[in-house]
All heavy atoms as TSV, in Angstrom:
chain	resi	resn	atom	element	x	y	z
A	1	MET	N	N	45.787	-3.443	-1.173
A	1	MET	CA	C	45.147	-2.163	-0.951
A	1	MET	C	C	45.105	-1.353	-2.243
A	1	MET	O	O	44.108	-0.692	-2.520
A	1	MET	CB	C	45.915	-1.415	0.152
A	1	MET	CG	C	45.262	-0.150	0.570
A	1	MET	SD	S	43.712	-0.539	1.417
A	1	MET	CE	C	43.362	0.980	2.156
A	2	ALA	N	N	46.176	-1.426	-3.031
A	2	ALA	CA	C	46.230	-0.689	-4.291
A	2	ALA	C	C	45.188	-1.228	-5.266
A	2	ALA	O	O	44.597	-0.461	-6.033
A	2	ALA	CB	C	47.630	-0.777	-4.900
A	3	GLU	N	N	44.955	-2.539	-5.223
A	3	GLU	CA	C	43.951	-3.150	-6.091
A	3	GLU	C	C	42.555	-2.629	-5.741
A	3	GLU	O	O	41.754	-2.343	-6.627
A	3	GLU	CB	C	44.003	-4.683	-5.952
A	3	GLU	CG	C	42.955	-5.425	-6.740
A	3	GLU	CD	C	43.100	-5.283	-8.252
A	3	GLU	OE1	O	44.191	-4.920	-8.734
A	3	GLU	OE2	O	42.106	-5.525	-8.952
A	4	LEU	N	N	42.278	-2.516	-4.462
A	4	LEU	CA	C	40.983	-1.996	-4.021
A	4	LEU	C	C	40.782	-0.556	-4.487
A	4	LEU	O	O	39.707	-0.199	-4.972
A	4	LEU	CB	C	40.872	-2.084	-2.496
A	4	LEU	CG	C	39.576	-1.547	-1.892
A	4	LEU	CD1	C	38.382	-2.353	-2.374
A	4	LEU	CD2	C	39.668	-1.573	-0.376
A	5	LEU	N	N	41.806	0.244	-4.378
A	5	LEU	CA	C	41.732	1.642	-4.828
A	5	LEU	C	C	41.520	1.715	-6.332
A	5	LEU	O	O	40.683	2.486	-6.815
A	5	LEU	CB	C	43.005	2.397	-4.427
A	5	LEU	CG	C	43.040	3.868	-4.813
A	5	LEU	CD1	C	41.912	4.634	-4.148
A	5	LEU	CD2	C	44.386	4.477	-4.446
A	6	ARG	N	N	42.237	0.891	-7.098
A	6	ARG	CA	C	42.097	0.881	-8.551
A	6	ARG	C	C	40.689	0.472	-8.960
A	6	ARG	O	O	40.071	1.100	-9.823
A	6	ARG	CB	C	43.125	-0.083	-9.175
A	6	ARG	CG	C	43.144	-0.062	-10.699
A	6	ARG	CD	C	44.041	-1.138	-11.290
A	6	ARG	NE	N	43.536	-2.483	-11.058
A	6	ARG	CZ	C	42.521	-3.042	-11.732
A	6	ARG	NH1	N	41.882	-2.373	-12.655
A	6	ARG	NH2	N	42.131	-4.269	-11.464
A	7	ARG	N	N	40.157	-0.565	-8.308
A	7	ARG	CA	C	38.799	-1.022	-8.627
A	7	ARG	C	C	37.753	0.011	-8.239
A	7	ARG	O	O	36.753	0.191	-8.935
A	7	ARG	CB	C	38.530	-2.355	-7.932
A	7	ARG	CG	C	39.344	-3.491	-8.555
A	7	ARG	CD	C	39.165	-4.800	-7.848
A	7	ARG	NE	N	37.769	-5.197	-7.799
A	7	ARG	CZ	C	37.278	-6.112	-6.980
A	7	ARG	NH1	N	38.072	-6.730	-6.126
A	7	ARG	NH2	N	36.012	-6.418	-7.004
A	8	SER	N	N	37.977	0.712	-7.133
A	8	SER	CA	C	37.049	1.753	-6.704
A	8	SER	C	C	37.025	2.915	-7.685
A	8	SER	O	O	35.950	3.429	-8.029
A	8	SER	CB	C	37.427	2.271	-5.314
A	8	SER	OG	O	37.341	1.242	-4.359
A	9	VAL	N	N	38.183	3.321	-8.165
A	9	VAL	CA	C	38.266	4.408	-9.134
A	9	VAL	C	C	37.594	3.985	-10.439
A	9	VAL	O	O	36.838	4.756	-11.048
A	9	VAL	CB	C	39.733	4.833	-9.369
A	9	VAL	CG1	C	39.858	5.769	-10.561
A	9	VAL	CG2	C	40.301	5.482	-8.111
A	10	LEU	N	N	37.828	2.758	-10.879
A	10	LEU	CA	C	37.188	2.242	-12.088
A	10	LEU	C	C	35.666	2.229	-11.933
A	10	LEU	O	O	34.934	2.639	-12.830
A	10	LEU	CB	C	37.704	0.832	-12.403
A	10	LEU	CG	C	37.084	0.146	-13.615
A	10	LEU	CD1	C	37.373	0.945	-14.886
A	10	LEU	CD2	C	37.602	-1.277	-13.720
A	11	PHE	N	N	35.200	1.784	-10.787
A	11	PHE	CA	C	33.761	1.760	-10.525
A	11	PHE	C	C	33.174	3.167	-10.611
A	11	PHE	O	O	32.131	3.384	-11.236
A	11	PHE	CB	C	33.483	1.147	-9.150
A	11	PHE	CG	C	32.054	1.243	-8.734
A	11	PHE	CD1	C	31.095	0.411	-9.293
A	11	PHE	CD2	C	31.644	2.180	-7.784
A	11	PHE	CE1	C	29.765	0.498	-8.909
A	11	PHE	CE2	C	30.323	2.275	-7.409
A	11	PHE	CZ	C	29.379	1.431	-7.971
A	12	LEU	N	N	33.808	4.133	-9.985
A	12	LEU	CA	C	33.298	5.504	-9.994
A	12	LEU	C	C	33.296	6.092	-11.401
A	12	LEU	O	O	32.374	6.834	-11.768
A	12	LEU	CB	C	34.100	6.381	-9.038
A	12	LEU	CG	C	33.899	6.059	-7.559
A	12	LEU	CD1	C	34.831	6.888	-6.694
A	12	LEU	CD2	C	32.452	6.254	-7.142
A	13	ARG	N	N	34.281	5.755	-12.216
A	13	ARG	CA	C	34.290	6.220	-13.609
A	13	ARG	C	C	33.123	5.613	-14.389
A	13	ARG	O	O	32.477	6.296	-15.180
A	13	ARG	CB	C	35.614	5.851	-14.282
A	13	ARG	CG	C	36.753	6.727	-13.868
A	13	ARG	CD	C	38.005	6.399	-14.644
A	13	ARG	NE	N	39.134	7.144	-14.121
A	13	ARG	CZ	C	40.383	6.730	-14.133
A	13	ARG	NH1	N	40.681	5.549	-14.676
A	13	ARG	NH2	N	41.346	7.468	-13.635
A	14	GLU	N	N	32.868	4.322	-14.166
A	14	GLU	CA	C	31.749	3.664	-14.850
A	14	GLU	C	C	30.408	4.251	-14.404
A	14	GLU	O	O	29.500	4.413	-15.217
A	14	GLU	CB	C	31.794	2.163	-14.595
A	14	GLU	CG	C	32.950	1.476	-15.296
A	14	GLU	CD	C	33.076	0.006	-14.924
A	14	GLU	OE1	O	32.293	-0.464	-14.058
A	14	GLU	OE2	O	33.949	-0.671	-15.486
A	15	VAL	N	N	30.307	4.582	-13.130
A	15	VAL	CA	C	29.091	5.221	-12.633
A	15	VAL	C	C	28.885	6.563	-13.324
A	15	VAL	O	O	27.777	6.896	-13.753
A	15	VAL	CB	C	29.153	5.402	-11.097
A	15	VAL	CG1	C	28.052	6.331	-10.602
A	15	VAL	CG2	C	29.063	4.056	-10.391
A	16	GLN	N	N	29.947	7.336	-13.460
A	16	GLN	CA	C	29.855	8.642	-14.110
A	16	GLN	C	C	29.404	8.491	-15.569
A	16	GLN	O	O	28.562	9.248	-16.044
A	16	GLN	CB	C	31.208	9.354	-14.038
A	16	GLN	CG	C	31.177	10.764	-14.543
A	16	GLN	CD	C	32.529	11.455	-14.378
A	16	GLN	OE1	O	33.560	10.803	-14.189
A	16	GLN	NE2	N	32.523	12.764	-14.438
A	17	VAL	N	N	29.932	7.496	-16.274
A	17	VAL	CA	C	29.536	7.254	-17.665
A	17	VAL	C	C	28.061	6.879	-17.739
A	17	VAL	O	O	27.318	7.395	-18.591
A	17	VAL	CB	C	30.417	6.158	-18.298
A	17	VAL	CG1	C	29.850	5.700	-19.627
A	17	VAL	CG2	C	31.848	6.655	-18.468
A	18	GLU	N	N	27.611	5.990	-16.850
A	18	GLU	CA	C	26.217	5.559	-16.864
A	18	GLU	C	C	25.267	6.698	-16.513
A	18	GLU	O	O	24.189	6.816	-17.093
A	18	GLU	CB	C	26.003	4.383	-15.915
A	18	GLU	CG	C	26.658	3.101	-16.369
A	18	GLU	CD	C	26.152	2.624	-17.723
A	18	GLU	OE1	O	24.929	2.677	-17.966
A	18	GLU	OE2	O	26.984	2.204	-18.542
A	19	LEU	N	N	25.655	7.549	-15.575
A	19	LEU	CA	C	24.805	8.684	-15.228
A	19	LEU	C	C	24.687	9.664	-16.389
A	19	LEU	O	O	23.683	10.371	-16.509
A	19	LEU	CB	C	25.338	9.404	-13.991
A	19	LEU	CG	C	25.042	8.727	-12.656
A	19	LEU	CD1	C	25.725	9.468	-11.514
A	19	LEU	CD2	C	23.548	8.645	-12.410
A	20	GLY	N	N	25.684	9.705	-17.249
A	20	GLY	CA	C	25.614	10.559	-18.429
A	20	GLY	C	C	24.586	10.061	-19.436
A	20	GLY	O	O	24.088	10.828	-20.267
A	21	LYS	N	N	24.226	8.781	-19.360
A	21	LYS	CA	C	23.252	8.199	-20.281
A	21	LYS	C	C	21.817	8.362	-19.799
A	21	LYS	O	O	20.879	8.095	-20.542
A	21	LYS	CB	C	23.540	6.706	-20.462
A	21	LYS	CG	C	24.876	6.399	-21.090
A	21	LYS	CD	C	25.085	4.894	-21.141
A	21	LYS	CE	C	26.456	4.519	-21.661
A	21	LYS	NZ	N	26.639	3.054	-21.663
A	22	VAL	N	N	21.642	8.777	-18.565
A	22	VAL	CA	C	20.308	8.874	-17.974
A	22	VAL	C	C	19.555	10.053	-18.576
A	22	VAL	O	O	20.105	11.136	-18.763
A	22	VAL	CB	C	20.403	9.039	-16.439
A	22	VAL	CG1	C	19.044	9.318	-15.820
A	22	VAL	CG2	C	21.040	7.821	-15.810
A	23	HIS	N	N	18.253	9.805	-18.877
A	23	HIS	CA	C	17.388	10.904	-19.334
A	23	HIS	C	C	16.820	11.577	-18.097
A	23	HIS	O	O	16.000	11.003	-17.383
A	23	HIS	CB	C	16.248	10.383	-20.212
A	23	HIS	CG	C	15.173	11.390	-20.425
A	23	HIS	ND1	N	15.335	12.483	-21.233
A	23	HIS	CD2	C	13.931	11.496	-19.906
A	23	HIS	CE1	C	14.236	13.207	-21.215
A	23	HIS	NE2	N	13.362	12.616	-20.405
A	24	TRP	N	N	17.262	12.786	-17.816
A	24	TRP	CA	C	16.760	13.526	-16.670
A	24	TRP	C	C	15.562	14.340	-17.124
A	24	TRP	O	O	15.633	15.099	-18.082
A	24	TRP	CB	C	17.847	14.441	-16.112
A	24	TRP	CG	C	19.035	13.667	-15.618
A	24	TRP	CD1	C	20.210	13.508	-16.250
A	24	TRP	CD2	C	19.127	12.917	-14.411
A	24	TRP	NE1	N	21.051	12.711	-15.512
A	24	TRP	CE2	C	20.409	12.340	-14.373
A	24	TRP	CE3	C	18.249	12.689	-13.352
A	24	TRP	CZ2	C	20.828	11.541	-13.316
A	24	TRP	CZ3	C	18.681	11.894	-12.303
A	24	TRP	CH2	C	19.963	11.334	-12.293
A	25	PRO	N	N	14.404	14.196	-16.470
A	25	PRO	CA	C	13.210	14.916	-16.903
A	25	PRO	C	C	13.355	16.421	-16.679
A	25	PRO	O	O	14.021	16.865	-15.742
A	25	PRO	CB	C	12.101	14.340	-16.017
A	25	PRO	CG	C	12.797	13.788	-14.830
A	25	PRO	CD	C	14.157	13.363	-15.301
A	26	SER	N	N	12.679	17.155	-17.552
A	26	SER	CA	C	12.677	18.613	-17.403
A	26	SER	C	C	11.747	18.991	-16.255
A	26	SER	O	O	10.995	18.161	-15.737
A	26	SER	CB	C	12.193	19.262	-18.695
A	26	SER	OG	O	10.825	18.950	-18.906
A	27	ARG	N	N	11.771	20.250	-15.893
A	27	ARG	CA	C	10.895	20.741	-14.830
A	27	ARG	C	C	9.426	20.544	-15.228
A	27	ARG	O	O	8.602	20.154	-14.412
A	27	ARG	CB	C	11.180	22.207	-14.548
A	27	ARG	CG	C	10.328	22.792	-13.436
A	27	ARG	CD	C	10.684	24.234	-13.156
A	27	ARG	NE	N	12.018	24.362	-12.611
A	27	ARG	CZ	C	12.307	24.367	-11.307
A	27	ARG	NH1	N	11.329	24.234	-10.439
A	27	ARG	NH2	N	13.544	24.499	-10.895
A	28	LYS	N	N	9.116	20.785	-16.503
A	28	LYS	CA	C	7.741	20.641	-16.990
A	28	LYS	C	C	7.293	19.180	-16.906
A	28	LYS	O	O	6.167	18.891	-16.487
A	28	LYS	CB	C	7.658	21.142	-18.430
A	28	LYS	CG	C	6.276	21.164	-19.005
A	28	LYS	CD	C	6.280	21.754	-20.407
A	28	LYS	CE	C	4.891	21.741	-20.995
A	28	LYS	NZ	N	4.861	22.283	-22.358
A	29	GLU	N	N	8.151	18.242	-17.304
A	29	GLU	CA	C	7.823	16.821	-17.228
A	29	GLU	C	C	7.624	16.375	-15.781
A	29	GLU	O	O	6.704	15.608	-15.474
A	29	GLU	CB	C	8.925	15.980	-17.869
A	29	GLU	CG	C	9.028	16.120	-19.366
A	29	GLU	CD	C	10.264	15.444	-19.931
A	29	GLU	OE1	O	11.306	15.401	-19.249
A	29	GLU	OE2	O	10.174	14.946	-21.072
A	30	THR	N	N	8.478	16.850	-14.893
A	30	THR	CA	C	8.373	16.496	-13.486
A	30	THR	C	C	7.081	17.035	-12.888
A	30	THR	O	O	6.387	16.343	-12.139
A	30	THR	CB	C	9.582	17.038	-12.704
A	30	THR	OG1	O	10.780	16.518	-13.297
A	30	THR	CG2	C	9.533	16.635	-11.244
A	31	TYR	N	N	6.730	18.269	-13.225
A	31	TYR	CA	C	5.497	18.891	-12.736
A	31	TYR	C	C	4.281	18.098	-13.218
A	31	TYR	O	O	3.385	17.788	-12.434
A	31	TYR	CB	C	5.421	20.343	-13.205
A	31	TYR	CG	C	4.173	21.060	-12.779
A	31	TYR	CD1	C	4.033	21.539	-11.480
A	31	TYR	CD2	C	3.123	21.258	-13.665
A	31	TYR	CE1	C	2.883	22.188	-11.079
A	31	TYR	CE2	C	1.966	21.902	-13.271
A	31	TYR	CZ	C	1.849	22.369	-11.976
A	31	TYR	OH	O	0.704	23.010	-11.587
A	32	ALA	N	N	4.261	17.755	-14.505
A	32	ALA	CA	C	3.130	17.012	-15.069
A	32	ALA	C	C	2.994	15.639	-14.412
A	32	ALA	O	O	1.879	15.216	-14.067
A	32	ALA	CB	C	3.297	16.869	-16.574
A	33	ALA	N	N	4.089	14.946	-14.225
A	33	ALA	CA	C	4.050	13.627	-13.600
A	33	ALA	C	C	3.579	13.730	-12.149
A	33	ALA	O	O	2.808	12.880	-11.680
A	33	ALA	CB	C	5.423	12.971	-13.662
A	34	THR	N	N	3.999	14.767	-11.452
A	34	THR	CA	C	3.585	14.958	-10.066
A	34	THR	C	C	2.084	15.198	-9.973
A	34	THR	O	O	1.404	14.622	-9.117
A	34	THR	CB	C	4.353	16.141	-9.436
A	34	THR	OG1	O	5.750	15.862	-9.498
A	34	THR	CG2	C	3.937	16.358	-7.992
A	35	ILE	N	N	1.556	16.027	-10.865
A	35	ILE	CA	C	0.115	16.306	-10.865
A	35	ILE	C	C	-0.666	15.028	-11.151
A	35	ILE	O	O	-1.657	14.719	-10.474
A	35	ILE	CB	C	-0.233	17.405	-11.895
A	35	ILE	CG1	C	0.407	18.727	-11.489
A	35	ILE	CG2	C	-1.734	17.551	-12.067
A	35	ILE	CD1	C	-0.036	19.255	-10.153
A	36	ILE	N	N	-0.216	14.247	-12.122
A	36	ILE	CA	C	-0.893	12.989	-12.461
A	36	ILE	C	C	-0.894	12.045	-11.258
A	36	ILE	O	O	-1.921	11.435	-10.930
A	36	ILE	CB	C	-0.237	12.327	-13.692
A	36	ILE	CG1	C	-0.528	13.150	-14.945
A	36	ILE	CG2	C	-0.707	10.890	-13.860
A	36	ILE	CD1	C	0.266	12.734	-16.152
A	37	ILE	N	N	0.225	11.923	-10.590
A	37	ILE	CA	C	0.324	11.030	-9.431
A	37	ILE	C	C	-0.590	11.501	-8.307
A	37	ILE	O	O	-1.278	10.694	-7.674
A	37	ILE	CB	C	1.788	10.922	-8.959
A	37	ILE	CG1	C	2.590	10.125	-9.974
A	37	ILE	CG2	C	1.867	10.293	-7.573
A	37	ILE	CD1	C	4.075	10.173	-9.774
A	38	LEU	N	N	-0.634	12.801	-8.055
A	38	LEU	CA	C	-1.497	13.321	-6.996
A	38	LEU	C	C	-2.977	13.088	-7.312
A	38	LEU	O	O	-3.751	12.689	-6.434
A	38	LEU	CB	C	-1.229	14.808	-6.769
A	38	LEU	CG	C	0.105	15.146	-6.116
A	38	LEU	CD1	C	0.311	16.651	-6.079
A	38	LEU	CD2	C	0.183	14.563	-4.716
A	39	VAL	N	N	-3.376	13.317	-8.560
A	39	VAL	CA	C	-4.768	13.100	-8.954
A	39	VAL	C	C	-5.131	11.619	-8.829
A	39	VAL	O	O	-6.186	11.272	-8.272
A	39	VAL	CB	C	-5.022	13.626	-10.386
A	39	VAL	CG1	C	-6.354	13.159	-10.922
A	39	VAL	CG2	C	-4.941	15.144	-10.413
A	40	LEU	N	N	-4.267	10.745	-9.343
A	40	LEU	CA	C	-4.546	9.305	-9.250
A	40	LEU	C	C	-4.582	8.828	-7.797
A	40	LEU	O	O	-5.405	7.985	-7.442
A	40	LEU	CB	C	-3.523	8.511	-10.050
A	40	LEU	CG	C	-3.649	8.627	-11.567
A	40	LEU	CD1	C	-2.511	7.889	-12.261
A	40	LEU	CD2	C	-4.988	8.100	-12.041
A	41	THR	N	N	-3.721	9.362	-6.968
A	41	THR	CA	C	-3.719	9.000	-5.553
A	41	THR	C	C	-5.029	9.419	-4.895
A	41	THR	O	O	-5.634	8.658	-4.128
A	41	THR	CB	C	-2.524	9.645	-4.826
A	41	THR	OG1	O	-1.313	9.190	-5.442
A	41	THR	CG2	C	-2.508	9.300	-3.351
A	42	PHE	N	N	-5.491	10.634	-5.189
A	42	PHE	CA	C	-6.760	11.110	-4.636
A	42	PHE	C	C	-7.915	10.237	-5.111
A	42	PHE	O	O	-8.781	9.855	-4.319
A	42	PHE	CB	C	-6.994	12.568	-5.025
A	42	PHE	CG	C	-8.332	13.079	-4.593
A	42	PHE	CD1	C	-8.563	13.425	-3.270
A	42	PHE	CD2	C	-9.373	13.191	-5.493
A	42	PHE	CE1	C	-9.801	13.880	-2.854
A	42	PHE	CE2	C	-10.615	13.643	-5.096
A	42	PHE	CZ	C	-10.837	13.990	-3.772
A	43	LEU	N	N	-7.938	9.915	-6.405
A	43	LEU	CA	C	-9.014	9.087	-6.947
A	43	LEU	C	C	-9.022	7.693	-6.313
A	43	LEU	O	O	-10.087	7.154	-5.977
A	43	LEU	CB	C	-8.911	8.985	-8.459
A	43	LEU	CG	C	-9.207	10.275	-9.236
A	43	LEU	CD1	C	-8.927	10.080	-10.715
A	43	LEU	CD2	C	-10.647	10.712	-9.008
A	44	MET	N	N	-7.863	7.097	-6.163
A	44	MET	CA	C	-7.782	5.763	-5.553
A	44	MET	C	C	-8.217	5.818	-4.090
A	44	MET	O	O	-8.909	4.917	-3.607
A	44	MET	CB	C	-6.361	5.205	-5.657
A	44	MET	CG	C	-5.994	4.741	-7.050
A	44	MET	SD	S	-7.060	3.432	-7.671
A	44	MET	CE	C	-6.738	2.139	-6.506
A	45	ALA	N	N	-7.825	6.867	-3.370
A	45	ALA	CA	C	-8.224	7.000	-1.965
A	45	ALA	C	C	-9.740	7.150	-1.868
A	45	ALA	O	O	-10.375	6.542	-0.990
A	45	ALA	CB	C	-7.515	8.187	-1.333
A	46	ALA	N	N	-10.335	7.945	-2.745
A	46	ALA	CA	C	-11.784	8.128	-2.729
A	46	ALA	C	C	-12.492	6.812	-3.054
A	46	ALA	O	O	-13.476	6.441	-2.396
A	46	ALA	CB	C	-12.189	9.222	-3.720
A	47	TYR	N	N	-11.994	6.095	-4.055
A	47	TYR	CA	C	-12.595	4.811	-4.436
A	47	TYR	C	C	-12.500	3.809	-3.289
A	47	TYR	O	O	-13.492	3.167	-2.922
A	47	TYR	CB	C	-11.904	4.264	-5.693
A	47	TYR	CG	C	-12.315	2.861	-6.032
A	47	TYR	CD1	C	-13.559	2.593	-6.592
A	47	TYR	CD2	C	-11.460	1.790	-5.774
A	47	TYR	CE1	C	-13.949	1.292	-6.889
A	47	TYR	CE2	C	-11.840	0.497	-6.074
A	47	TYR	CZ	C	-13.084	0.250	-6.623
A	47	TYR	OH	O	-13.460	-1.033	-6.908
A	48	LEU	N	N	-11.312	3.661	-2.714
A	48	LEU	CA	C	-11.139	2.697	-1.628
A	48	LEU	C	C	-11.948	3.096	-0.404
A	48	LEU	O	O	-12.491	2.240	0.309
A	48	LEU	CB	C	-9.658	2.554	-1.273
A	48	LEU	CG	C	-8.805	1.858	-2.337
A	48	LEU	CD1	C	-7.336	1.915	-1.946
A	48	LEU	CD2	C	-9.253	0.430	-2.545
A	49	GLY	N	N	-12.066	4.399	-0.139
A	49	GLY	CA	C	-12.889	4.864	0.972
A	49	GLY	C	C	-14.351	4.524	0.754
A	49	GLY	O	O	-15.049	4.097	1.685
A	50	ALA	N	N	-14.842	4.710	-0.484
A	50	ALA	CA	C	-16.234	4.390	-0.802
A	50	ALA	C	C	-16.489	2.884	-0.685
A	50	ALA	O	O	-17.519	2.468	-0.134
A	50	ALA	CB	C	-16.582	4.883	-2.202
A	51	VAL	N	N	-15.575	2.073	-1.177
A	51	VAL	CA	C	-15.729	0.612	-1.077
A	51	VAL	C	C	-15.704	0.189	0.387
A	51	VAL	O	O	-16.531	-0.629	0.825
A	51	VAL	CB	C	-14.633	-0.113	-1.890
A	51	VAL	CG1	C	-14.604	-1.598	-1.571
A	51	VAL	CG2	C	-14.839	0.120	-3.378
A	52	ASP	N	N	-14.799	0.735	1.157
A	52	ASP	CA	C	-14.717	0.404	2.578
A	52	ASP	C	C	-16.015	0.787	3.285
A	52	ASP	O	O	-16.544	0.011	4.088
A	52	ASP	CB	C	-13.530	1.123	3.207
A	52	ASP	CG	C	-13.406	0.827	4.688
A	52	ASP	OD1	O	-13.302	-0.363	5.046
A	52	ASP	OD2	O	-13.415	1.794	5.485
A	53	PHE	N	N	-16.531	1.965	2.991
A	53	PHE	CA	C	-17.774	2.414	3.593
A	53	PHE	C	C	-18.927	1.470	3.236
A	53	PHE	O	O	-19.702	1.057	4.105
A	53	PHE	CB	C	-18.097	3.849	3.140
A	53	PHE	CG	C	-19.374	4.386	3.700
A	53	PHE	CD1	C	-19.435	4.815	5.014
A	53	PHE	CD2	C	-20.512	4.457	2.919
A	53	PHE	CE1	C	-20.618	5.317	5.537
A	53	PHE	CE2	C	-21.697	4.948	3.430
A	53	PHE	CZ	C	-21.749	5.382	4.752
A	54	ALA	N	N	-19.024	1.114	1.956
A	54	ALA	CA	C	-20.105	0.239	1.496
A	54	ALA	C	C	-19.999	-1.145	2.128
A	54	ALA	O	O	-21.004	-1.703	2.599
A	54	ALA	CB	C	-20.089	0.137	-0.031
A	55	VAL	N	N	-18.830	-1.704	2.160
A	55	VAL	CA	C	-18.645	-3.043	2.734
A	55	VAL	C	C	-18.962	-3.018	4.231
A	55	VAL	O	O	-19.611	-3.930	4.755
A	55	VAL	CB	C	-17.215	-3.563	2.462
A	55	VAL	CG1	C	-16.919	-4.812	3.284
A	55	VAL	CG2	C	-17.025	-3.835	0.982
A	56	SER	N	N	-18.518	-1.990	4.925
A	56	SER	CA	C	-18.795	-1.929	6.360
A	56	SER	C	C	-20.288	-1.785	6.622
A	56	SER	O	O	-20.817	-2.365	7.577
A	56	SER	CB	C	-18.015	-0.799	7.022
A	56	SER	OG	O	-18.466	0.455	6.557
A	57	ARG	N	N	-21.008	-1.028	5.784
A	57	ARG	CA	C	-22.462	-0.892	5.948
A	57	ARG	C	C	-23.164	-2.237	5.712
A	57	ARG	O	O	-24.063	-2.615	6.446
A	57	ARG	CB	C	-23.014	0.160	4.978
A	57	ARG	CG	C	-22.523	1.571	5.253
A	57	ARG	CD	C	-23.153	2.127	6.460
A	57	ARG	NE	N	-24.417	2.757	6.068
A	57	ARG	CZ	C	-25.088	3.553	6.844
A	57	ARG	NH1	N	-24.656	3.816	8.049
A	57	ARG	NH2	N	-26.210	4.086	6.429
A	58	VAL	N	N	-22.745	-2.956	4.667
A	58	VAL	CA	C	-23.340	-4.254	4.368
A	58	VAL	C	C	-23.074	-5.244	5.501
A	58	VAL	O	O	-23.980	-5.958	5.942
A	58	VAL	CB	C	-22.819	-4.796	3.008
A	58	VAL	CG1	C	-23.209	-6.253	2.820
A	58	VAL	CG2	C	-23.330	-3.937	1.858
A	59	LEU	N	N	-21.861	-5.279	5.984
A	59	LEU	CA	C	-21.538	-6.184	7.095
A	59	LEU	C	C	-22.302	-5.814	8.352
A	59	LEU	O	O	-22.757	-6.691	9.101
A	59	LEU	CB	C	-20.040	-6.168	7.362
A	59	LEU	CG	C	-19.169	-6.912	6.340
A	59	LEU	CD1	C	-17.693	-6.722	6.665
A	59	LEU	CD2	C	-19.521	-8.385	6.300
A	60	ARG	N	N	-22.451	-4.537	8.613
A	60	ARG	CA	C	-23.194	-4.094	9.796
A	60	ARG	C	C	-24.660	-4.539	9.678
A	60	ARG	O	O	-25.262	-4.950	10.676
A	60	ARG	CB	C	-23.104	-2.573	9.921
A	60	ARG	CG	C	-23.572	-2.064	11.272
A	60	ARG	CD	C	-23.347	-0.583	11.471
A	60	ARG	NE	N	-21.923	-0.283	11.375
A	60	ARG	CZ	C	-21.445	0.787	10.738
A	60	ARG	NH1	N	-22.247	1.628	10.135
A	60	ARG	NH2	N	-20.132	0.994	10.711
A	61	MET	N	N	-25.242	-4.481	8.471
A	61	MET	CA	C	-26.620	-4.929	8.264
A	61	MET	C	C	-26.750	-6.426	8.541
A	61	MET	O	O	-27.717	-6.870	9.161
A	61	MET	CB	C	-27.090	-4.631	6.839
A	61	MET	CG	C	-27.430	-3.196	6.592
A	61	MET	SD	S	-27.884	-2.796	4.885
A	61	MET	CE	C	-28.555	-4.275	4.241
A	62	PHE	N	N	-25.807	-7.218	8.095
A	62	PHE	CA	C	-25.867	-8.662	8.300
A	62	PHE	C	C	-25.635	-9.058	9.754
A	62	PHE	O	O	-26.169	-10.047	10.222
A	62	PHE	CB	C	-24.856	-9.384	7.409
A	62	PHE	CG	C	-25.304	-9.557	5.991
A	62	PHE	CD1	C	-24.569	-9.000	4.950
A	62	PHE	CD2	C	-26.451	-10.261	5.684
A	62	PHE	CE1	C	-24.961	-9.159	3.635
A	62	PHE	CE2	C	-26.863	-10.428	4.376
A	62	PHE	CZ	C	-26.127	-9.869	3.344
A	63	LEU	N	N	-24.824	-8.286	10.457
A	63	LEU	CA	C	-24.483	-8.651	11.829
A	63	LEU	C	C	-25.513	-8.181	12.853
A	63	LEU	O	O	-25.451	-8.584	14.018
A	63	LEU	CB	C	-23.090	-8.111	12.188
A	63	LEU	CG	C	-21.935	-8.735	11.404
A	63	LEU	CD1	C	-20.631	-8.039	11.751
A	63	LEU	CD2	C	-21.850	-10.225	11.675
A	64	GLN	N	N	-26.452	-7.361	12.445
A	64	GLN	CA	C	-27.472	-6.888	13.390
A	64	GLN	C	C	-28.618	-7.837	13.485
A	64	GLN	O	O	-29.056	-8.524	12.692
A	64	GLN	CB	C	-27.980	-5.513	13.000
A	64	GLN	CG	C	-26.991	-4.436	13.331
A	64	GLN	CD	C	-27.538	-3.039	13.022
A	64	GLN	OE1	O	-28.569	-2.885	12.395
A	64	GLN	NE2	N	-26.800	-2.043	13.450
């Protein structure tokens, strides 16, 4: 049991050291990345919607 506790404490210390090495983005960086993701998501949705619409129209023409 003591070995498990010692290993757990060692693990938590290593986690703390590794988290200190992480580059945490600033509020400005997070905001910019969020805007980029939202714009790209909207563009991809519009593109896929247009392709879906076009393909369904073409298939409907062939099936009639």
